[in-house]
Backbone bond lengths (Angstrom), bond angles and torsions (degrees), N, CA, C in turn:
res aa  C-N    CA-C-N  psi(-1)  N-CA   C-N-CA  omega(-1)  CA-C   N-CA-C  phi
1 M - - - 1.469 - - 1.527 108.98 -
2 T 1.310 116.58 126.72 1.455 121.00 -178.68 1.525 110.80 -79.73
3 W 1.348 115.69 167.53 1.464 119.63 178.52 1.523 111.14 -62.96
4 L 1.335 116.54 -29.89 1.459 119.43 177.85 1.520 111.78 -70.40
5 D 1.334 116.19 -36.14 1.469 119.57 176.44 1.526 110.67 -63.75
6 K 1.332 115.91 -42.49 1.465 119.74 178.44 1.528 110.61 -63.80
7 L 1.334 115.00 -40.97 1.458 118.95 -179.92 1.525 110.87 -65.70
8 E 1.332 115.56 -38.24 1.458 119.26 -179.65 1.525 111.69 -65.14
9 R 1.321 116.61 -34.59 1.464 119.75 178.82 1.526 111.15 -65.28
10 R 1.335 116.41 -28.01 1.457 120.73 -177.92 1.523 112.64 -89.10
11 I 1.324 116.60 -44.76 1.471 119.70 -173.56 1.522 111.62 -128.80
12 G 1.313 116.47 31.37 1.452 119.88 -178.94 1.520 113.61 -61.00
13 F 1.333 116.53 -20.94 1.465 120.16 179.85 1.525 112.18 -66.17
14 L 1.353 117.44 -13.40 1.462 120.57 179.67 1.534 112.42 -81.81
15 A 1.322 117.29 -5.65 1.469 120.28 -179.87 1.526 110.26 -60.96
16 V 1.327 114.95 143.58 1.471 121.24 178.74 1.528 108.07 -117.68
17 P 1.326 118.06 93.41 1.476 119.56 177.80 1.530 110.29 -59.74
18 G 1.325 115.94 136.18 1.457 119.95 -179.78 1.516 112.97 69.85
19 L 1.333 117.41 29.75 1.464 121.52 -175.28 1.523 112.62 -53.17
20 L 1.329 116.93 -49.31 1.463 118.87 -175.12 1.525 112.03 -73.14
21 R 1.307 117.89 -18.10 1.467 119.70 172.65 1.529 109.59 -68.31
22 Y 1.327 116.34 -42.61 1.466 119.69 176.82 1.527 110.74 -63.91
23 V 1.333 115.69 -41.88 1.465 119.07 178.10 1.519 109.88 -61.14
24 G 1.327 117.30 -42.66 1.456 120.99 179.20 1.518 112.14 -63.55
25 F 1.333 116.74 -42.80 1.468 120.15 179.59 1.525 111.03 -62.20
26 L 1.324 117.02 -46.24 1.461 120.20 -179.41 1.528 111.38 -69.53
27 T 1.318 116.70 -29.48 1.466 119.77 174.94 1.523 110.38 -64.14
28 A 1.328 116.60 -42.11 1.463 120.18 176.85 1.525 110.89 -62.70
29 L 1.336 116.82 -40.99 1.456 120.62 178.49 1.529 111.18 -62.98
30 V 1.326 116.61 -42.19 1.462 120.82 179.27 1.527 110.71 -63.14
31 F 1.321 116.88 -38.65 1.464 120.04 178.60 1.528 110.66 -62.36
32 V 1.323 116.21 -43.15 1.465 120.19 178.07 1.523 110.60 -61.59
33 L 1.317 116.94 -43.63 1.462 120.78 179.96 1.528 111.33 -65.01
34 E 1.315 116.46 -35.03 1.474 119.96 177.24 1.525 111.39 -66.55
35 K 1.321 116.72 -37.73 1.465 120.07 178.41 1.528 111.17 -69.60
36 V 1.331 115.80 -35.81 1.462 119.82 178.84 1.523 110.91 -73.44
37 N 1.327 116.05 -38.89 1.461 121.85 -176.85 1.532 109.09 -130.59
38 P 1.338 118.32 83.38 1.471 120.88 -178.63 1.526 111.68 -53.18
39 G 1.323 115.15 136.14 1.454 120.53 -176.92 1.511 113.32 98.49
40 Y 1.325 116.26 -5.05 1.470 121.10 -178.94 1.529 111.54 -59.92
41 L 1.347 117.35 -34.29 1.461 120.67 -177.46 1.520 112.37 -61.26
42 R 1.336 116.39 -28.84 1.461 119.64 -179.22 1.524 112.05 -64.96
43 L 1.324 116.67 -19.29 1.467 120.53 178.03 1.521 112.45 -82.53
44 L 1.332 116.79 -10.72 1.462 121.32 -173.10 1.515 113.78 -110.88
45 D 1.323 117.87 -20.18 1.457 120.68 -172.82 1.528 111.19 -66.44
46 L 1.329 114.77 159.02 1.463 121.11 -178.16 1.527 109.39 -80.23
47 D 1.311 115.59 93.85 1.461 123.45 -179.19 1.527 108.26 -113.36
48 P 1.344 118.21 104.85 1.466 120.41 -176.88 1.522 113.82 -55.64
49 V 1.343 117.27 -39.63 1.465 120.16 -179.47 1.524 110.44 -62.81
50 A 1.340 116.21 -44.64 1.462 120.20 179.66 1.520 110.92 -65.50
51 V 1.330 116.98 -37.83 1.469 119.85 178.05 1.517 110.31 -62.88
52 M 1.324 117.05 -41.75 1.457 121.31 179.59 1.525 112.17 -65.72
53 H 1.330 115.94 -20.10 1.460 120.49 177.36 1.527 112.30 -95.69
54 G 1.334 116.53 15.34 1.451 120.28 172.31 1.514 116.47 106.10
55 E 1.341 118.61 -5.69 1.468 120.81 -178.70 1.533 109.44 -86.55
56 V 1.325 114.90 63.96 1.459 120.90 -171.94 1.526 112.94 -69.88
57 W 1.335 117.68 -16.35 1.463 119.03 179.37 1.528 111.81 -62.21
58 R 1.333 116.17 -22.49 1.465 120.18 -179.21 1.531 112.42 -63.22
59 L 1.327 117.62 -21.41 1.461 120.74 178.42 1.524 111.75 -64.95
60 I 1.322 116.87 -17.90 1.468 121.78 179.47 1.521 112.12 -117.24
61 T 1.320 116.81 -41.60 1.469 119.71 -168.85 1.525 114.01 -66.10
62 Y 1.334 118.22 -20.37 1.466 118.82 -178.98 1.524 112.63 -64.01
63 I 1.343 116.54 -22.67 1.466 118.24 -179.24 1.527 111.66 -70.65
64 F 1.328 117.46 -13.40 1.463 121.03 -178.83 1.536 113.06 -97.91
65 I 1.320 117.05 4.61 1.467 119.77 179.44 1.530 109.13 -75.26
66 P 1.316 118.84 122.92 1.470 121.10 -176.58 1.519 112.25 -75.31
67 Q 1.333 114.40 150.51 1.468 121.08 173.66 1.526 107.47 -88.59
68 M 1.332 116.53 108.60 1.460 120.19 -172.86 1.526 113.81 -101.90
69 A 1.327 117.38 -5.31 1.466 120.51 -179.36 1.524 109.86 -102.35
70 S 1.308 116.29 155.70 1.456 121.61 176.42 1.519 109.14 -154.24
71 M 1.332 115.51 177.45 1.461 120.38 -179.96 1.522 112.37 -76.84
72 L 1.328 116.17 -14.21 1.459 120.22 -178.05 1.527 110.03 -111.32
73 P 1.326 117.36 150.74 1.476 120.83 -179.31 1.529 112.11 -77.96
74 L 1.324 115.18 66.70 1.449 120.49 179.48 1.528 109.44 -100.66
75 P 1.330 117.96 155.53 1.472 119.62 175.15 1.516 110.55 -62.24
76 D 1.334 115.93 150.91 1.459 119.65 -175.07 1.523 112.84 -60.04
77 W 1.338 117.97 -33.90 1.460 119.57 -179.61 1.525 111.39 -64.38
78 A 1.350 116.71 -33.49 1.466 120.17 178.90 1.528 110.35 -69.72
79 N 1.338 116.35 -42.53 1.463 119.52 177.64 1.517 111.54 -62.03
80 V 1.323 116.44 -41.58 1.467 120.20 179.55 1.526 110.40 -65.83
81 A 1.315 117.04 -40.12 1.466 120.53 178.96 1.523 111.03 -61.72
82 F 1.341 116.47 -45.87 1.462 120.24 178.30 1.528 110.63 -63.39
83 Y 1.326 116.66 -40.42 1.474 121.28 -179.87 1.523 110.76 -61.75
84 I 1.325 117.10 -45.28 1.462 120.88 -178.70 1.524 110.71 -66.81
85 L 1.318 117.32 -43.33 1.462 120.23 178.24 1.528 111.30 -62.30
86 F 1.337 115.62 -39.61 1.463 120.02 179.40 1.524 110.53 -66.91
87 L 1.326 116.76 -40.48 1.457 121.51 177.80 1.527 109.94 -62.60
88 W 1.316 115.92 -44.19 1.470 121.94 178.65 1.525 110.37 -60.74
89 W 1.326 115.33 -45.04 1.460 121.85 -178.99 1.529 110.74 -62.56
90 M 1.322 117.22 -46.72 1.466 120.50 178.28 1.522 110.47 -62.32
91 G 1.323 116.45 -41.14 1.454 119.47 -179.90 1.511 112.64 -61.08
92 N 1.333 116.83 -42.80 1.468 120.36 177.97 1.526 111.06 -61.84
93 G 1.344 115.85 -43.54 1.462 119.75 -179.69 1.509 113.14 -65.55
94 L 1.323 116.74 -44.96 1.459 120.19 -178.73 1.531 111.58 -68.96
95 E 1.329 116.69 -36.70 1.456 118.55 178.60 1.525 111.02 -69.15
96 S 1.331 117.33 -32.66 1.467 120.13 175.72 1.524 110.95 -66.92
97 A 1.331 116.20 -36.63 1.462 120.48 -177.63 1.517 112.53 -80.00
98 W 1.318 117.39 -38.49 1.456 123.01 -172.59 1.519 114.33 -103.71
99 G 1.320 115.41 -38.50 1.453 120.15 -165.59 1.517 109.72 99.19
100 A 1.318 116.31 161.03 1.463 121.05 -174.11 1.522 112.60 -64.66
101 F 1.334 117.71 -37.79 1.459 119.71 -175.32 1.522 111.55 -65.63
102 K 1.318 117.59 -48.44 1.462 120.23 -176.66 1.533 111.34 -66.51
103 L 1.325 116.95 -36.01 1.459 119.08 175.69 1.528 110.62 -66.11
104 T 1.326 116.78 -39.61 1.462 120.36 178.01 1.526 111.01 -61.83
105 I 1.329 117.45 -44.29 1.463 121.55 179.12 1.521 110.49 -64.75
106 F 1.320 117.34 -42.76 1.463 121.19 178.83 1.526 110.28 -58.96
107 Y 1.331 116.20 -45.46 1.461 120.52 -178.83 1.528 110.40 -67.07
108 L 1.323 116.78 -41.02 1.464 120.51 -179.73 1.528 110.90 -64.03
109 L 1.327 117.01 -42.73 1.461 120.20 177.17 1.525 111.18 -62.28
110 G 1.329 116.53 -37.28 1.459 120.07 176.70 1.515 111.92 -63.58
111 M 1.328 116.79 -40.09 1.457 120.84 177.34 1.533 111.00 -64.29
112 I 1.331 115.98 -42.59 1.462 119.70 178.75 1.526 110.62 -63.01
113 G 1.338 117.01 -43.93 1.460 120.60 178.81 1.516 112.12 -62.61
114 T 1.327 117.00 -41.87 1.464 120.95 178.65 1.527 110.94 -63.92
115 T 1.328 116.26 -39.29 1.467 120.72 178.84 1.527 111.03 -65.38
116 I 1.323 117.16 -42.85 1.467 120.64 177.23 1.523 110.45 -61.91
117 A 1.351 116.27 -42.59 1.464 119.96 179.42 1.522 111.50 -60.83
118 A 1.320 116.63 -37.34 1.462 120.64 -178.88 1.529 111.55 -74.48
119 F 1.319 117.89 -43.76 1.466 121.58 -174.22 1.525 113.06 -77.16
120 F 1.318 117.05 -39.04 1.461 119.69 -173.94 1.529 113.62 -97.34
121 F 1.334 117.25 -23.07 1.458 119.39 -176.06 1.523 113.18 -125.05
122 G 1.323 117.23 1.85 1.457 120.89 175.54 1.508 114.90 68.79
123 A 1.342 117.62 21.50 1.462 120.76 -178.60 1.521 110.91 -77.04
124 A 1.324 116.18 132.55 1.469 121.06 179.14 1.529 109.47 -103.49
125 F 1.326 116.38 59.29 1.459 120.98 -177.78 1.527 111.96 -76.68
126 S 1.325 117.27 -24.85 1.457 121.91 -170.66 1.527 107.86 53.59
127 N 1.349 119.06 -130.89 1.466 119.85 -179.16 1.526 112.91 -101.19
128 L 1.345 117.39 10.81 1.458 120.41 -176.03 1.525 111.41 -63.79
129 M 1.328 117.62 -49.00 1.462 120.23 -178.23 1.534 111.08 -68.37
130 L 1.316 116.38 -31.65 1.460 120.36 177.31 1.521 110.39 -63.61
131 T 1.329 116.65 -44.82 1.463 120.75 177.40 1.522 111.01 -65.75
132 T 1.328 116.66 -38.30 1.467 121.13 178.38 1.517 110.83 -62.23
133 S 1.326 117.33 -42.45 1.467 119.92 179.36 1.525 111.07 -64.18
134 L 1.322 117.03 -36.21 1.463 120.62 175.99 1.524 110.52 -62.58
135 F 1.328 116.01 -42.22 1.465 119.65 -179.27 1.523 110.76 -66.70
136 F 1.340 117.60 -40.53 1.457 120.22 177.60 1.529 110.70 -61.95
137 A 1.332 116.94 -40.54 1.458 120.21 177.24 1.524 110.79 -64.31
138 F 1.316 116.24 -42.42 1.465 121.02 178.37 1.529 110.22 -60.06
139 A 1.337 116.09 -39.50 1.462 120.29 -179.65 1.520 111.89 -66.21
140 R 1.328 118.03 -27.71 1.460 120.26 176.93 1.531 111.47 -65.60
141 F 1.322 116.69 -35.99 1.458 120.46 -176.33 1.523 113.21 -91.20
142 Y 1.314 116.79 -31.66 1.467 120.50 -174.90 1.524 110.63 -129.20
143 P 1.328 118.58 58.93 1.474 120.72 -173.51 1.524 114.32 -65.75
144 D 1.324 117.44 -28.06 1.462 119.84 -173.28 1.525 114.31 -99.67
145 L 1.329 117.12 3.29 1.462 118.80 173.50 1.521 109.64 -65.59
146 V 1.305 115.98 143.27 1.467 120.93 -178.93 1.522 109.50 -102.98
147 I 1.329 116.09 127.05 1.458 121.95 173.27 1.518 108.43 -125.48
148 Y 1.315 116.51 167.86 1.460 120.67 -176.75 1.523 109.38 -99.51
149 F 1.342 114.24 103.35 1.456 121.40 179.42 1.523 109.11 -66.93
150 A 1.346 116.24 130.87 1.471 122.42 -175.72 1.528 110.52 57.32
151 Y 1.360 116.29 25.11 1.468 123.87 176.27 1.534 112.95 70.00
152 I 1.338 118.13 5.37 1.462 120.53 -174.75 1.525 112.06 -127.83
153 L 1.338 117.18 -51.23 1.458 122.19 -169.59 1.527 110.84 -89.65
154 P 1.350 118.36 117.57 1.467 119.64 178.58 1.532 110.62 -71.73
155 M 1.311 116.40 125.52 1.460 121.56 -179.38 1.524 109.25 -143.65
156 K 1.328 115.23 150.39 1.456 119.55 175.03 1.529 109.19 -71.69
157 V 1.325 114.84 148.35 1.455 120.43 -178.37 1.525 111.06 -56.56
158 K 1.323 117.32 -40.44 1.467 119.40 -176.59 1.526 111.42 -66.03
159 W 1.329 118.60 -31.67 1.463 119.91 178.65 1.520 110.65 -66.27
160 I 1.327 116.40 -43.47 1.462 120.33 179.02 1.528 109.92 -65.99
161 A 1.337 116.48 -37.12 1.461 120.42 178.15 1.523 110.64 -64.88
162 W 1.340 117.46 -42.03 1.465 120.57 177.38 1.524 110.91 -60.75
163 F 1.327 116.04 -44.62 1.467 120.00 -179.78 1.530 110.41 -63.14
164 S 1.326 116.48 -45.36 1.463 120.24 -179.92 1.519 111.04 -63.11
165 A 1.342 116.49 -40.60 1.462 120.43 179.01 1.520 110.81 -65.66
166 A 1.339 116.97 -38.08 1.469 120.27 179.11 1.523 110.81 -63.76
167 V 1.329 116.44 -42.07 1.470 120.29 178.09 1.521 110.34 -63.51
168 L 1.331 116.33 -43.39 1.463 119.99 -179.90 1.529 111.16 -64.92
169 L 1.336 117.02 -42.96 1.461 120.03 179.14 1.524 111.42 -64.21
170 L 1.331 116.90 -37.55 1.467 120.09 176.90 1.526 110.61 -62.73
171 Q 1.334 116.07 -42.51 1.462 119.63 178.15 1.524 111.11 -63.18
172 I 1.324 116.39 -36.98 1.465 120.23 179.05 1.522 110.48 -68.05
173 V 1.342 116.47 -41.32 1.468 120.85 -177.86 1.526 111.34 -65.70
174 V 1.325 116.73 -46.15 1.468 120.11 -175.55 1.525 112.22 -88.17
175 G 1.333 117.31 -12.19 1.455 120.64 -177.59 1.519 112.69 -79.73
176 S 1.300 114.95 174.74 1.460 121.11 179.44 1.526 110.37 -75.29
177 M 1.318 115.69 166.03 1.464 119.68 176.48 1.519 110.46 -60.26
178 Q 1.311 116.56 -33.95 1.457 121.25 178.95 1.518 110.67 -63.34
179 F 1.341 116.17 -43.04 1.465 119.69 178.78 1.521 110.10 -67.26
180 R 1.318 117.30 -40.53 1.463 120.05 -179.56 1.521 111.11 -59.84
181 A 1.330 115.44 -46.63 1.461 119.44 179.39 1.526 111.07 -63.13
182 A 1.338 116.53 -40.62 1.461 120.66 -179.94 1.525 110.88 -64.63
183 A 1.334 117.38 -42.60 1.465 120.75 -179.10 1.525 111.34 -64.88
184 I 1.326 116.61 -40.53 1.463 120.38 178.95 1.523 110.32 -64.46
185 C 1.334 116.58 -42.33 1.474 119.80 178.27 1.526 110.57 -63.16
186 A 1.335 116.59 -43.66 1.461 120.62 -177.20 1.527 111.88 -66.55
187 M 1.341 116.89 -27.47 1.465 120.67 179.11 1.519 111.94 -100.45
188 A 1.327 117.40 16.03 1.463 120.95 -175.98 1.523 112.06 -60.16
189 N 1.343 117.27 -34.70 1.468 119.02 -179.18 1.525 111.07 -61.91
190 Y 1.332 116.67 -43.15 1.469 119.57 178.77 1.527 110.69 -65.76
191 L 1.335 117.06 -42.38 1.455 120.95 -178.99 1.521 111.38 -65.14
192 I 1.326 117.65 -38.19 1.459 120.99 179.11 1.524 111.15 -66.89
193 F 1.319 116.70 -43.14 1.462 120.75 -177.03 1.533 112.56 -76.09
194 F 1.326 116.80 -40.87 1.468 119.67 -170.28 1.524 114.32 -116.19
195 G 1.320 117.66 -11.46 1.458 120.11 -177.94 1.512 114.24 -53.73
196 P 1.351 118.73 -50.06 1.471 119.00 -179.83 1.533 112.94 -58.78
197 G 1.339 117.19 -39.54 1.461 120.01 179.26 1.521 111.97 -66.84
198 I 1.336 116.95 -38.21 1.462 120.78 178.27 1.524 110.48 -65.02
199 V 1.342 115.89 -42.70 1.462 120.09 178.96 1.521 110.62 -61.66
200 R 1.334 116.42 -42.59 1.464 119.02 178.37 1.517 111.56 -63.58
201 G 1.340 115.92 -39.36 1.460 119.15 179.98 1.512 112.39 -65.00
202 I 1.323 116.48 -41.95 1.461 119.97 179.64 1.524 110.26 -70.00
203 A 1.337 116.75 -37.48 1.463 120.11 179.20 1.520 111.53 -62.59
204 S 1.346 116.36 -27.99 1.466 119.18 -179.50 1.518 111.94 -67.38
205 L 1.326 117.44 -13.58 1.467 120.47 178.15 1.518 111.83 -62.93
206 R 1.324 116.30 -25.24 1.461 118.33 -179.49 1.517 110.97 -63.68
207 D 1.356 116.58 -24.73 1.460 119.30 176.71 1.526 110.45 -65.71
208 L 1.346 115.60 -30.93 1.462 118.97 179.33 1.520 111.61 -75.27
209 R 1.347 115.54 -27.24 1.460 118.94 -178.27 1.524 112.48 -99.22
210 G 1.349 114.89 -10.33 1.461 118.60 -175.04 1.516 112.61 -83.12
211 D 1.298 113.66 -167.55 1.464 119.72 -179.00 1.517 111.00 -74.05
212 G 1.318 117.40 140.62 1.455 122.50 173.34 1.510 110.19 -80.35
213 S 1.317 116.78 179.78 1.457 120.71 -178.64 1.522 111.68 -65.50
214 D 1.339 116.36 -24.82 1.456 119.87 -179.63 1.513 112.11 -93.75
215 G 1.351 116.97 8.67 1.454 120.46 178.25 1.508 114.10 86.91
216 S 1.310 117.80 -5.00 1.456 120.48 -179.90 1.520 109.87 -88.04
217 K 1.310 116.30 155.19 1.455 121.39 178.01 1.524 109.95 -74.81
218 S 1.316 116.08 130.75 1.458 118.91 176.00 1.506 108.76 -75.09
219 R 1.316 116.82 144.61 1.453 121.90 -178.06 1.518 109.22 -113.18
220 V 1.325 115.20 117.54 1.451 120.98 -179.94 1.514 107.61 -129.03
221 S 1.304 115.88 131.90 1.461 119.54 -178.39 1.513 111.08 -66.20
222 G 1.358 114.95 156.84 1.457 119.16 176.51 1.510 111.52 -60.60
223 G 1.335 117.00 -35.67 1.456 120.43 178.84 1.517 111.60 -63.36
224 A 1.338 116.89 -41.09 1.462 120.42 179.09 1.520 110.65 -65.65
225 Q 1.334 116.41 -38.74 1.457 119.49 178.42 1.517 110.65 -64.93
226 R 1.323 117.52 -41.55 1.458 120.25 179.22 1.520 110.69 -63.79
227 R 1.329 116.87 -40.15 1.465 119.72 178.32 1.524 110.72 -63.93
228 R 1.334 117.29 -37.86 1.457 119.96 179.00 1.532 110.83 -65.55
229 I 1.342 116.61 -38.75 1.466 120.13 178.08 1.517 110.42 -64.12
230 L 1.334 116.90 -43.95 1.457 120.26 178.93 1.519 111.00 -62.99
231 S 1.332 116.39 -39.18 1.456 119.34 178.06 1.518 111.10 -63.54
232 A 1.339 115.77 -36.97 1.462 119.25 178.29 1.518 111.35 -64.80
233 A 1.323 116.52 -31.29 1.465 119.98 -176.89 1.518 112.72 -79.82
234 F 1.348 118.08 -37.33 1.456 118.84 -171.51 1.517 113.83 -135.53
235 E 1.307 118.49 32.10 1.446 121.10 170.75 1.522 108.09 -134.75
236 P 1.342 116.96 151.35 1.460 120.01 -174.56 1.514 111.91 -57.90
237 G 1.306 115.20 137.90 1.449 121.27 175.68 1.511 110.08 -125.33
238 E 1.300 115.97 178.22 1.459 120.75 -179.54 1.515 110.19 -61.50
239 G 1.308 116.90 126.71 1.457 120.97 177.64 1.512 114.94 85.00
240 D 1.329 117.92 4.99 1.462 119.55 -176.43 1.511 112.59 -64.79
241 N 1.321 117.31 -27.57 1.464 116.50 179.00 1.522 111.91 -76.00
242 L 1.354 117.04 -7.98 1.460 122.13 173.31 1.534 111.67 50.18
243 G 1.284 114.06 39.08 1.467 118.37 177.39 1.512 113.78 91.75
244 G 1.309 118.15 -1.24 1.456 120.67 -179.54 1.508 111.05 -85.46
245 S 1.305 115.90 -173.13 1.458 120.70 179.25 1.512 110.03 -75.48
246 T 1.295 117.13 164.74 1.448 122.05 -179.29 1.525 110.45 -65.34
247 A 1.336 116.33 136.03 1.456 120.69 179.87 1.525 111.25 -63.29
248 L 1.279 116.52 140.27 1.455 121.03 177.59 1.513 110.46 -69.98
249 R 1.285 117.87 145.99 1.462 122.57 -178.78 1.512 109.82 -122.43
């Protein structure tokens, strides 16, 4: 029994079935309010100074801010529509794989990490890193599903996850220590849920470099080792469902 199973037995009543559907619905509502009253989003974003002055609703409302930009010159309403549908789709997949309770805990941990990043390190991630962590989790369960990157190019989920992770790691490497700490805090939910499995997957590489059954050194190309590391990061491993139901394929 995993720690999440034990936690669910104690506080399973806190699970929110269809959590990301509610988030998507309220995100659509916020977009409408922003169009009616430009500048409305500034009242919802995670601003530590404003929170300290009593605007405590910002600790929650930032998760409903829509992502209105994209790589293509589409109208903002189209980008928001795609974002909400994608959020809904990920939520259905993760809830099928995990169950409502584990998805709720994952999302809550992401919110806590984002809040710590904002208050202690001044990071203005808003809900971007939270959505990214959801996508990375989705890629662990459904790596071979094909989606249309930038709405045009068909790509497997794991390829997009690898690219996104590479960009994030580059930002961490070249960024300041403050940014590094903030990024780690904001991605704490993913690291807590999947970190041990990733470490085990990478550790298994030593079997490829270690002694074979005949005492000889096994020879594995650098390319094969890199592929194994990537698989450990964004493909299902032992225990990835963390006690939940089997991921849909």
